[in-house]
VODO-541227 format. One record per residue: residue number from 1; residue in three letters; x, y, z of N, C-alpha, C in turn. Coordinates in nm, 2 decimals, m for minus. Example, Ala and Ser with C-alpha at 12.3 -4.5 7.8 and 13.67 -1.06 7.14 Angstrom:
<recs>
1:ALA:1.32:m0.57:0.78:1.23:m0.45:0.78:1.32:m0.33:0.78 .
2:SER:1.28:m0.22:0.71:1.37:m0.11:0.71:1.29:0.00:0.79 .
</recs>
This chain:
<recs>
1:MET:8.32:5.94:8.00:8.46:5.94:7.97:8.48:5.88:7.83 .
2:TYR:8.43:5.76:7.80:8.46:5.70:7.67:8.40:5.78:7.56 .
3:GLU:8.29:5.84:7.58:8.22:5.92:7.47:8.31:6.03:7.42 .
4:ASN:8.38:6.10:7.51:8.47:6.21:7.47:8.59:6.15:7.39 .
5:MET:8.64:6.04:7.44:8.75:5.97:7.37:8.70:5.93:7.23 .
6:LYS:8.59:5.87:7.22:8.53:5.83:7.09:8.52:5.95:6.99 .
7:LEU:8.46:6.06:7.05:8.44:6.18:6.96:8.58:6.23:6.91 .
8:LYS:8.67:6.24:7.00:8.81:6.30:6.96:8.87:6.20:6.86 .
9:ALA:8.86:6.07:6.88:8.92:5.98:6.79:8.85:5.99:6.65 .
10:LYS:8.72:6.00:6.65:8.64:6.01:6.53:8.68:6.14:6.45 .
11:GLU:8.71:6.25:6.52:8.75:6.37:6.46:8.88:6.35:6.38 .
12:THR:8.96:6.26:6.42:9.09:6.24:6.36:9.08:6.11:6.26 .
13:GLY:8.96:6.06:6.24:8.95:5.95:6.15:8.96:5.81:6.21 .
14:ILE:8.97:5.80:6.34:8.98:5.67:6.40:8.84:5.64:6.46 .
15:ASN:8.80:5.52:6.43:8.67:5.47:6.49:8.69:5.37:6.60 .
16:LEU:8.70:5.42:6.72:8.71:5.33:6.84:8.58:5.26:6.87 .
17:ASN:8.59:5.14:6.91:8.48:5.06:6.96:8.50:5.02:7.10 .
18:LEU:8.50:5.13:7.19:8.53:5.10:7.33:8.42:5.02:7.40 .
19:ASP:8.30:5.02:7.34:8.19:4.95:7.40:8.22:4.80:7.40 .
20:LYS:8.30:4.75:7.30:8.33:4.61:7.29:8.43:4.56:7.39 .
21:ILE:8.50:4.65:7.46:8.60:4.61:7.56:8.53:4.56:7.68 .
22:LYS:8.55:4.43:7.72:8.49:4.37:7.83:8.57:4.38:7.96 .
23:LYS:8.70:4.39:7.95:8.78:4.40:8.07:8.91:4.47:8.03 .
24:THR:8.98:4.52:8.13:9.11:4.58:8.12:9.21:4.47:8.12 .
25:PRO:9.29:4.44:8.02:9.37:4.33:8.02:9.51:4.35:8.09 .
26:ASN:9.57:4.24:8.13:9.70:4.24:8.18:9.79:4.24:8.05 .
27:THR:9.87:4.35:8.03:9.94:4.37:7.90:10.08:4.32:7.90 .
28:VAL:10.12:4.24:8.00:10.26:4.19:8.01:10.29:4.11:7.88 .
29:LEU:10.21:4.02:7.84:10.23:3.94:7.72:10.23:4.02:7.60 .
30:SER:10.15:4.12:7.59:10.15:4.22:7.47:10.28:4.29:7.46 .
31:HIS:10.34:4.33:7.58:10.47:4.40:7.58:10.58:4.30:7.53 .
32:LEU:10.57:4.17:7.58:10.66:4.08:7.53:10.66:4.05:7.38 .
33:LEU:10.54:4.05:7.33:10.53:4.03:7.18:10.59:4.15:7.11 .
34:ILE:10.57:4.27:7.16:10.63:4.39:7.10:10.78:4.39:7.11 .
35:ILE:10.83:4.35:7.22:10.98:4.34:7.24:11.03:4.24:7.14 .
36:LEU:10.97:4.12:7.13:11.02:4.02:7.04:11.01:4.07:6.90 .
37:SER:10.90:4.14:6.86:10.88:4.18:6.72:10.99:4.28:6.68 .
38:GLU:11.05:4.35:6.78:11.16:4.44:6.74:11.28:4.36:6.68 .
39:GLN:11.30:4.24:6.72:11.41:4.16:6.67:11.39:4.13:6.52 .
40:PHE:11.26:4.14:6.47:11.23:4.11:6.33:11.20:4.24:6.26 .
41:ASN:11.22:4.36:6.32:11.18:4.49:6.27:11.03:4.49:6.23 .
42:LEU:10.95:4.43:6.31:10.81:4.43:6.29:10.73:4.50:6.40 .
43:GLN:10.80:4.57:6.48:10.73:4.63:6.60:10.61:4.73:6.56 .
44:ASN:10.63:4.80:6.45:10.52:4.89:6.41:10.39:4.81:6.37 .
45:GLU:10.41:4.71:6.30:10.30:4.63:6.25:10.23:4.56:6.37 .
46:VAL:10.31:4.51:6.46:10.26:4.43:6.58:10.19:4.53:6.67 .
47:LYS:10.25:4.64:6.70:10.18:4.74:6.78:10.05:4.78:6.72 .
48:GLU:10.04:4.81:6.59:9.92:4.85:6.53:9.81:4.74:6.54 .
49:LYS:9.85:4.62:6.52:9.75:4.51:6.53:9.71:4.49:6.67 .
50:ILE:9.79:4.51:6.77:9.75:4.50:6.91:9.65:4.61:6.94 .
51:TYR:9.68:4.73:6.90:9.59:4.84:6.93:9.46:4.82:6.86 .
52:GLN:9.46:4.78:6.73:9.34:4.75:6.66:9.26:4.64:6.73 .
53:SER:9.33:4.53:6.77:9.26:4.42:6.84:9.19:4.47:6.97 .
54:TYR:9.25:4.56:7.04:9.19:4.60:7.16:9.09:4.71:7.14 .
55:PHE:9.13:4.82:7.08:9.04:4.94:7.07:8.93:4.93:6.97 .
56:ILE:8.95:4.85:6.87:8.85:4.84:6.76:8.77:4.71:6.77 .
57:ASP:8.85:4.60:6.79:8.78:4.47:6.79:8.74:4.42:6.93 .
58:GLY:8.79:4.49:7.03:8.75:4.46:7.17:8.80:4.33:7.22 .
59:LEU:8.91:4.28:7.17:8.97:4.16:7.21:9.06:4.18:7.33 .
60:ASP:9.08:4.07:7.41:9.16:4.07:7.53:9.31:4.05:7.48 .
61:ILE:9.38:4.16:7.49:9.52:4.16:7.44:9.62:4.10:7.55 .
62:GLY:9.56:4.05:7.66:9.63:3.97:7.75:9.62:3.82:7.74 .
63:ASP:9.54:3.79:7.64:9.51:3.65:7.61:9.62:3.59:7.52 .
64:ILE:9.68:3.48:7.56:9.79:3.43:7.48:9.74:3.39:7.34 .
65:ASP:9.62:3.34:7.32:9.57:3.29:7.19:9.56:3.41:7.10 .
66:VAL:9.51:3.52:7.15:9.49:3.65:7.07:9.63:3.69:7.02 .
67:LEU:9.73:3.69:7.11:9.86:3.73:7.08:9.94:3.64:6.99 .
68:VAL:9.91:3.51:7.00:9.97:3.41:6.91:9.92:3.44:6.77 .
69:ASP:9.79:3.47:6.76:9.74:3.50:6.62:9.80:3.62:6.56 .
70:ILE:9.83:3.72:6.65:9.89:3.85:6.60:10.03:3.81:6.56 .
71:ALA:10.10:3.73:6.64:10.24:3.69:6.60:10.24:3.62:6.47 .
72:LYS:10.16:3.52:6.45:10.15:3.45:6.33:10.12:3.53:6.21 .
73:GLU:10.02:3.63:6.23:9.99:3.72:6.12:10.11:3.80:6.07 .
74:ASN:10.21:3.81:6.16:10.33:3.89:6.13:10.45:3.80:6.11 .
75:ASN:10.42:3.67:6.07:10.53:3.58:6.04:10.63:3.55:6.16 .
76:ILE:10.57:3.56:6.28:10.65:3.52:6.40:10.59:3.39:6.44 .
77:ALA:10.67:3.29:6.44:10.62:3.15:6.47:10.57:3.14:6.62 .
78:GLU:10.47:3.07:6.63:10.41:3.05:6.77:10.51:3.00:6.87 .
79:ASN:10.59:2.90:6.83:10.69:2.85:6.92:10.80:2.95:6.96 .
80:ILE:10.83:3.04:6.87:10.93:3.15:6.90:10.87:3.24:7.00 .
81:PHE:10.75:3.28:6.98:10.68:3.37:7.08:10.66:3.30:7.21 .
82:LYS:10.62:3.18:7.22:10.60:3.11:7.34:10.73:3.09:7.42 .
83:GLU:10.84:3.06:7.35:10.97:3.05:7.41:11.02:3.18:7.47 .
84:PHE:10.98:3.29:7.41:11.02:3.42:7.45:10.94:3.46:7.58 .
85:ILE:10.83:3.39:7.61:10.76:3.41:7.74:10.82:3.33:7.84 .
86:ASN:10.93:3.38:7.90:11.00:3.31:8.01:11.02:3.41:8.13 .
87:GLU:11.06:3.35:8.24:11.07:3.43:8.36:11.15:3.55:8.35 .
88:LYS:11.27:3.54:8.28:11.36:3.65:8.27:11.29:3.77:8.19 .
89:ASN:11.23:3.74:8.08:11.16:3.84:8.00:11.04:3.90:8.07 .
90:ILE:10.96:3.81:8.14:10.85:3.86:8.22:10.90:3.96:8.33 .
91:GLN:11.00:3.92:8.40:11.06:4.00:8.50:11.11:4.14:8.45 .
92:ASN:11.16:4.14:8.33:11.21:4.26:8.26:11.09:4.36:8.24 .
93:VAL:10.98:4.31:8.19:10.86:4.39:8.17:10.80:4.43:8.30 .
94:THR:10.79:4.34:8.39:10.73:4.37:8.52:10.81:4.48:8.60 .
95:SER:10.95:4.48:8.59:11.03:4.58:8.65:11.01:4.72:8.59 .
96:LYS:10.98:4.72:8.46:10.95:4.85:8.40:10.82:4.90:8.44 .
97:ILE:10.72:4.81:8.46:10.59:4.85:8.51:10.60:4.91:8.65 .
98:LEU:10.68:4.84:8.74:10.70:4.89:8.87:10.77:5.03:8.88 .
99:VAL:10.86:5.05:8.79:10.93:5.19:8.78:10.82:5.29:8.74 .
100:ALA:10.74:5.26:8.65:10.63:5.35:8.60:10.54:5.38:8.72 .
101:LYS:10.50:5.28:8.80:10.41:5.30:8.92:10.48:5.39:9.02 .
102:GLU:10.61:5.37:9.04:10.69:5.45:9.14:10.69:5.59:9.10 .
103:LYS:10.69:5.62:8.97:10.69:5.76:8.92:10.55:5.81:8.89 .
104:ASN:10.45:5.73:8.94:10.30:5.77:8.92:10.27:5.79:8.78 .
105:ILE:10.32:5.71:8.69:10.29:5.72:8.55:10.16:5.64:8.53 .
106:SER:10.05:5.71:8.49:9.92:5.64:8.48:9.87:5.65:8.34 .
107:GLY:9.94:5.72:8.25:9.89:5.74:8.11:10.00:5.75:8.02 .
108:VAL:9.97:5.74:7.89:10.07:5.76:7.78:10.01:5.87:7.69 .
109:PRO:10.10:5.94:7.63:10.24:5.95:7.65:10.28:6.00:7.79 .
110:PHE:10.40:5.98:7.82:10.46:6.03:7.95:10.58:6.11:7.92 .
111:PHE:10.59:6.23:7.98:10.71:6.31:7.96:10.76:6.36:8.09 .
112:GLU:10.89:6.34:8.12:10.96:6.40:8.23:11.04:6.52:8.18 .
113:ILE:11.00:6.63:8.23:11.06:6.76:8.18:11.11:6.83:8.30 .
114:GLY:11.24:6.83:8.32:11.30:6.89:8.44:11.25:6.83:8.57 .
115:LYS:11.19:6.91:8.65:11.13:6.87:8.78:10.98:6.83:8.76 .
116:ASP:10.92:6.85:8.65:10.78:6.82:8.63:10.76:6.70:8.54 .
117:PHE:10.64:6.65:8.53:10.61:6.54:8.44:10.47:6.56:8.39 .
118:ILE:10.44:6.51:8.27:10.31:6.51:8.21:10.27:6.37:8.17 .
119:SER:10.16:6.33:8.22:10.11:6.19:8.20:9.98:6.20:8.13 .
120:GLY:9.97:6.12:8.02:9.84:6.12:7.94:9.84:6.23:7.84 .
121:ALA:9.74:6.22:7.76:9.72:6.32:7.65:9.70:6.46:7.71 .
122:GLN:9.78:6.56:7.66:9.76:6.69:7.71:9.77:6.79:7.59 .
123:SER:9.73:6.91:7.61:9.73:7.01:7.50:9.87:7.05:7.48 .
124:SER:9.89:7.11:7.36:10.03:7.16:7.33:10.06:7.28:7.42 .
125:ILE:9.96:7.35:7.46:9.98:7.47:7.55:10.04:7.41:7.68 .
126:GLN:9.98:7.30:7.74:10.03:7.24:7.86:10.17:7.20:7.85 .
127:LEU:10.21:7.14:7.73:10.35:7.09:7.71:10.44:7.21:7.70 .
128:GLU:10.39:7.32:7.63:10.48:7.44:7.62:10.50:7.50:7.75 .
129:ASN:10.40:7.52:7.83:10.41:7.58:7.96:10.50:7.50:8.05 .
130:THR:10.50:7.37:8.05:10.58:7.29:8.13:10.73:7.30:8.09 .
131:ILE:10.75:7.30:7.96:10.89:7.32:7.91:10.94:7.45:7.95 .
132:LYS:10.86:7.56:7.93:10.91:7.69:7.96:10.94:7.71:8.11 .
133:SER:10.86:7.65:8.19:10.88:7.66:8.34:11.00:7.58:8.38 .
134:ASN:11.06:7.50:8.30:11.18:7.42:8.34:11.30:7.47:8.26 .
135:LEU:11.29:7.58:8.19:11.41:7.63:8.12:11.50:7.71:8.23 .
136:ASN:11.62:7.70:8.22:11.71:7.77:8.31:11.74:7.91:8.28 .
</recs>
């Protein structure tokens, strides 16, 4: 499975190092950092660094220390990030994850089109067919 992903990524100029990934992380803290970074208009930079840290560097993006480093690299103070990790914000992210599970969302991107949905990377033909089948 990973070999196909690596080949497709390489075709588009992305060098994934999936062999470096030791475990699937809990991404709640990563989501919190992304949400916080939106307040500073740094969400694109933070998302890119999180993706690079995981898919290229093989780091655990559920580890608070890894995320603190990413925050600091983007001029978000450690204390601001750690204060943002509170029960209310964690519950907000967790509730969105539960909604995704209820809808059987298991991949990104995810599209709800009429009565159908598409989860995970799909061909443009699949998207086109789904859209056409839901036109009135």
